[in-house]
Phi, psi and omega in degrees: 000139178283151178300329183295330179295315177297320178296323178294317177299314180299315181295314182295315181292323181294330178293337187247340186235160181284327182215145186221138174227129179244129176242118181250133180230128175231126179230146171224127182231142174234091176280136177238118187242129168252131176231133178050049173078002184232149173296121186258315184205153178211123180205160173237130179229140182231149179210146173215155180186177183229138169249127184245124169245143177213160175248115184237118183053040175081359182247152185271124176244156183212140172205154177219157181199148170258358176258098187265017174268351183237065185290332178297319179294323179298311181296316181296322178298319179294321179294319180297321178291327179297325183297334181247016184258177177277163176297135178292129183258000182217166177254150176292161179303153181217156171052054179218122178234125180210120177243094184296129182297137179280100181281118182273089178285150180274072182288151178299145177276166183303313182296327178293319181290324176297316177298318178298320178299315179296323179292319178299314180299315181299316183290323176295321180289338173295330176280311180206109183291350181275352181285128174270119189260131172242134180226133174239117167255145175215110176276120186238136172230127181229137178231126180236133175231142176229130178230144170227166176276009176243043170065048169244128168220111182226138181219138175218154180236147169227131176231127178199168173236122173268140180229129175226128180238130175223149178232135178250127180233118180254122177233106187057244179259010181264122179248118183240116176243125180234139184223162172208159184209167178200167174216141183226153170216304185259014177218168181278155179286121181262087182296319183299323179294318178297316181294322179300316179295315183296311183292326177298320178298320178294320180296318178296334183270359183296326177259151174263148179219159180231151174225147181275162174292135182163197177252130185218160168294140180229127179262120177260122171292165177307321178299315180290325175300318180296317185286333186244318189266304186297322181295331176289320176294323176302323179288305190284345178266001181289130177300329178300314180290332176294314178299320180282000181056032179261343180278135176292351180266358178306132180067019181253002182302132182097348180271141175270110188242353187225169177304138182296348176279356186260117174232127183241128184213169176243132179233095181286001185265355179299129196305316189302317179238040180303135188214088184289341176212157181273188185277012172243006180080021178260129179301140176269160178217159168290128182220142181258127179265317177231122182240119181049043176087354184256130179291125183251321188194172174242179177240148191222143162265183185291317186296310183285331174297317180298320180294334180263001184071028180246180173253149176300142176263013183077038182236032174264109183233157186242152170260101185067234182257027179280177173285152181289149174223163180296129177206178187235158174234120176058055173296129191228153175241132177301126179289160175263211184250338189271144176282159176305320180298320179294320180296318179294321184295341181267002180267118179285314174209126182182197185234153165247128176252129177241301179247137184232160174234144170085016183297328184285350183273351181279169181279089185296324184292343175261004181075020184267147172228143177212108189231142170272140180282114171279324174214115179210161185227151174272140173243129175228127179051042175080007181236144176280121186256346178158178182277140174252146178232169176052047185229142179234145176236135182223155177175191170219155190293334182286317177287320183301317182280355167275347180237042180285130173275304179188167178241136182291166187262002186227100178288151177230151174289128179237118183062215180243019182215005182228150174223101199225147170267176172282158181220143174243128175248150177265143168060049170272153181285126180240129178234136180233159174222152178287141181293000000 
């Protein structure tokens, strides 16, 4: 899209409304898929569009479109929604100019990734030829621009490659799926490291193990921390839930509620998902939510901050061309001193959780988690003895962090919004059933 199109939208909307904000999104993705050991699909898809917010006669209007040849309709659509909307409680960002440099990373090319996929399949089959291998590569380029009629022009780029490898192994009636993933931008893809992790998980699963129903120490890998623990903090720390009085942390700022070894913060500067400003044109900052076990703050977008009489913390983000809502970038936990191997060696009898099912079904607003183990292992006398099945682990984050054993020393990127170490909790509820 030419710069002049955005300027035209801004000019036209400014003629009719008191305040205008334009959010432009351009994405290009090249997914490469291997299914059941074979290259399945390869395509490139691109999309661009604009989300327009404006304040018209004191009310907030919104419209979005991927057809940028009809800008008059876009502006008129936003005005029409304003007429039936609520009074705007906040002002759009102002006086901020940031043009994030487009870092040209040397990302792998399509042919290189296809070759890497074939190499991954071959190496997994060297371990076990019965594993059906699925691989997803996705080369992503994203460009975001934000303009307002109050002197905001901000632009940022993200370039990365997502990699996900999973293997399916069927043995009689036992179905075992194990996966691992990574994302790169400023470094080379380390296939051997990914394969080492995946095959190690299969080796640990070669034997079966059982654990009785009861309370045990539970080791959460970074992936499991993201799926069960971090996502709950993302929920209860949202300013939106604080305003709605739905968060159990409402009115708890300043209270020490967790183990003093626990510090939770957001770092928008991590290169892979570096984000100098949010999707409302508000600068982001490193911010601490829980420091040494004490609740310090929540996170806010503009709308919910205004309702609470606060300022945005630069946490207004969008899903595509939607309106912004409170969200986080790179939620992180301060690592501890012990290695994962050391943490496991200190468990006399307990569990390792890696992949889980059903995390979204628990009562998130109470900080509760209840997950079925999709992939988990038994630990006895500091050693991994085999895979456990038909097992569930439950607890809540407030009690769990009062019974913290330790936090691992090596954080890992989990998904596209977490940077987490492993964690061990004492005395979590474990329930098993016979197959």
